[in-house]
N, C-alpha and C positions, 0 to 999 in steps of 0.2 A: 369872204365872198358876200356876206350879207351887207357889208358896208359899201360894196361897189355899186355905183349908180351910173346909169347910161343917160346922156343928155337927151332930153325930150324935145319934141317938136310936134306940132300939130300934123304935119304931113308924113310923119314917120311913125305912126302908131303901130302899124303892122310890124315894122322892123323892131320896134321896141319890144313888142310882145314876143317876137321870135328870139331876140337876145335874152329876154327874161326866161323864156322857156329853156334856152340853152344853159343859162346860168343855173336854173333850177335842176335841170337834168344832170349837170356836172356836180352840183351840190348833193343831189340824191345818190349819184354813183359813189361819191366819196363817203357818204353816210352808210351806203350799202357795204362798201369795202370795210369801213370801220366796224360795222355790225358783224360782218363775216369774221374779221380778225378777233373781235370780242367773243364771238361764238366759238371760234377755235380755241381761244384762251380758256374759255369756260370749260370746253370739252377736255382740254389738257389738264385743267385743274381738277375736274371730276375724275379723270383717269389717274392722275397722281394721288388723289384722295383715296380712290379705290385701291391703288397699289400700296398706299400707306396703311390702309386698314388690313390688307392681306399680310403685309410685312409685320404689322403689330400683332395680328392673330398668330402668325407663325412664331413670332418671338415669344408670345405668351405660352404657346404650346411647347416650344423648346424649353422655356423656363420651367414648366411643369414637369417635362421629362427629365430635366437636369435635377430637379428636386427629388423626383422618384429615384433616379440613379444614385443620388447622394444617400437617400434612406437605405436603398439596397446595399450600398457600399458600407454604410455604418453597421447594418445588420450582418453583412459578410465578415466585417472586421471583428464584431462581437462573437460570431460563431467561430471564426478562426482562433480568437483568443481562448474561447472555451475549449476548442479542440486541442490547442497547444497545451492548455492546463491539464486536460485529461490524458494526453499523450505523455506529458511529463510525470504525472502521478503513476501512470501505468509503467513507465520505465523505472521509476523509483521503486515501485512495488516488486517488479521483476528483479531489480538489483538487490532488494532486501531478501527476496527468496533465494537468490543465488548466493548471497553472503551467508544466509542461514544454512544452506546446503553445504557450502565450503566449510563453515564452522563445524557442522555435524560430522563431515568427513574427517576434518582434522582431529576432532575429539575422538572419533573411532580409531584413527591411527595411533593417537597418543595412548588410548586405553589398551589397544593390542600390544603396543610396545611395553607399557608398564606392566601389563599382565604377564607378558613373556619374561620381563625382567624379574618379576616376583616369582615365577616358576623356577627361573635359574637360581635365585637366592634360596628357594626352598630345597632345590637339589644340593646346593652347596652346604646348606645347614644339615641335610640328611647325611651327606658324606662326612662332615665334621663330627656329627653325632655318632656315626659308626666307628670313626677313627678313635673317638674319645672312649667309647664303650668297649672297644675290641679287647684291650688288655684284661678286662674283668670277666669276659665271657669264657676264658679258658679254665677258670676256677669252678669247682662243683660244690664248694662248701656253702652252707646256708648263709653264713655271715657275709661272705664275699658277694653272694648274690644280692643281699640287701644293700651292700655298699654300691654295687653296680647300679641297682635301681635308684639309689639316692643321687649318684652322679648324673644318671640319665635324667632324673626329674629336675635337678638344678639346671642342666643344660636346656631342657625343654622350657623351663620358666624364662631362661635368658632369651631363647629364641622368640617366645611369645611376647616378651617385653619389647624386643627389637621390632617385631612385626606390628605391635600396637603403635609404636612411634612412627613406623613407616606409613601405616595406614592413616594415621592422623595427619601426616604431611600431605599425603595424597588427597585427602578430603579437603584440606586447605586449598590445594591447587584447583580442585574441582569447583570450589566455591568462587575462586577468582575467575575461572574460565566462564562460569555461568552467570556471573554478576548478580548474585542474590542481593536484593536490597529491600529495606523496609520503607515503604512509601508513607504510611501513616499507621495509626493504631489498627491492627487487624488486617492491614493490606500490605501485600508483598509483590515483588516483581522478579522475573527471571529473564536475563538477556534483554533488559529494558522493555519487557512485555508484562503487563499487570496480570496477576492471577484472575481467572473468572470469579464472579461473585457466587455462581452456582445457585441462582434463584429461578432460572427458567431455561428450558432446552434451546430456546431461540438465541441464547447467548452464543451457541456454537455455530451460528450462521456467520459470525464475525471471524474473519481470518486471523486477527490478532489473538483472539481467545483460543482458537484451535492451535495456533502456532505456540502459544504459551504451554498448552497441555502437551504438545509434542515435545517441547524442550524438557518438561518435567518427566515425560516417559523416558527420554534419553538419559536424563540425570539418574533416574532410578536404575536404569540398565547399567550405567557406569558404576553406581554404588555397588550393585551386585557383583560386578567384576572385581572391584577393589576389595570388597569384604569376603569374596569367595563363596557366594551362595547363589542359588538359582531363583529367578523370578517365578512367582506363582502364575503369572500371566505374561506370556511373551509378547513383545511389541514389534511391529514392522513400521519403521520410521519413514514417513513420506511427507514431511513438512506439515501443511495444514490438513492433510488427508491421512493421518496416521491411523492404523488399525491395531487392535489388541486381540489376543487369542486366549482361550480358557485353559490352555496347556502351557507347559514350560518351554515348548518349542512351537514355532509357527506352523500351523496345520489347518487346512481348510480356508474358508472365506474370511473368518475372523469377524470382529465387531468394530464398527466405525466410531471414532472419537470426533465426529462431525455430523451435522444434521442434513446438509444439502443432499437431496435425493435418497435419503435413508429413512427407515422406519424408526419412530421414536423408541419403541421397545428395545431395538437393537442398540441404540445409543445409550439407553439406561443400563443395559447389561454391560456395555463397554465401560461406563463410568464405575460400575460395581467392581469390575476386574481392575480398573485403574486404581481404585481406592485400596484394593488389597496390596498392590505394589507399593503404594505410598505407606501403608501400614508396615510392610516389611522393611522398607528403607528407614522408617522412623524407629523401629525396634533395633536395627543395627546401629543407628546413630546414638541410641541410648548408651551404648558401650563407652562412649566418649563424654558422658554427662559430667564427669568430674573435671574435665579440662577447663581451664580458665580463659580460653580464647573466645573472643566475642563472635568471630565468624561462625564457629560451631553453634553458638547459641542462636544466631540469626537463622541459620538453616533449620535447626530443630523447631524453633518457634513458627517458622513459615510452614513447615510440613505438618505441625500440630494443628495450626489454624486451617490448613487445607483439608486435613483429615476430618476435622470437626465439621466444616462446611459441607463436605461430601456426605458425611453421615446424615446430617440434617436434611440435605437435599434428597437423598435416596429414600428417606423415610416418608417423603410426600407421595411416593408412587404406590 
C-alpha cells in the first residue's frame, strides 16, 4: 500500500488528498485488524499459558500424592510382612504346644499300659510263687520250713532280678522318649528344651523354660510309676502352666511353676517341692549306678546338675 502512488496534477489536489485519506483509512483498518488478531493471539497464548501452569500444578500435586501413596504402600507391605511373620510364629508356637500335649498324652497312655503290664507280671509272679511254695507248706517240721523259706527266697531273688532288668529297659525307653541330651559342660536339655539356669525367677516368664520344667515334672512322674513309689509332691501337668502340690495327691490350688500373674513366694515354694521330686528320682536312679549304659549316666548327671543348681538357687531366698 505504501508503494502505491496516485498521479498528481495541480488541478486535482483535493482529489489526491481524498484518495490518500482513503488509502490511509484502508491501511489503518488493516493495521487495526492485524492488531486485533495479534491481541487475540496474545490472549490465546496467555490463556494457554495459564492452562499450562494449572496442568503443571495439578501434575506436581498428583506426583506428590503418588509419592505419598507409594510410601504408604511400602509401609503397608512392611506391616503386612511383620504381621505375616508374627502370625507364622504364633501358628508354630501353637503347633509346638499341640505336639507337646500330644506327646504328653502318648506318654501317659504308654505309662498306664506299662504299669498295667507290670501289675499283671507281678500277679503272675505271685501265682508262680504260691505254686512253687505250695508243696512245702503241708509239712510242719522245722527243717522243711527252713527249706520252704530257702526256696521262696531264691524265687524272690529271681523275681527281683527280672524286675531290675525290666525297669532298666523301661528307663532306657524313657530316656529315648524324652530325648535327654548334653549340650555342653553342665548344660542339658529335655525334648530339645534347655534346662533353666536357675539364676532368677524372671527365667520362668519364658515359655520354653516353663515347658522344660513341665517335661521334667512329667519325667519324674513316669519314673515314680516305673519304680513303684509315690511322689512327695503331686503335679498337675498343664504345659507351660504346670502346678505342683505339697501332698502326694493333687488337692487345693497348688503352687505354680511359672511367674506370670503369680506371687514370687508361691513360685519359690513350687521350686522347693519340685526339687524334692528331683531328689526322689535321683535316689531311685542310683539303684542302676552299676550299669554300663551311657544313657543312664547322662540322665543321672543331668538330674545331679539340676538338683545342685536348684539347691544353690533356693539358698538365695
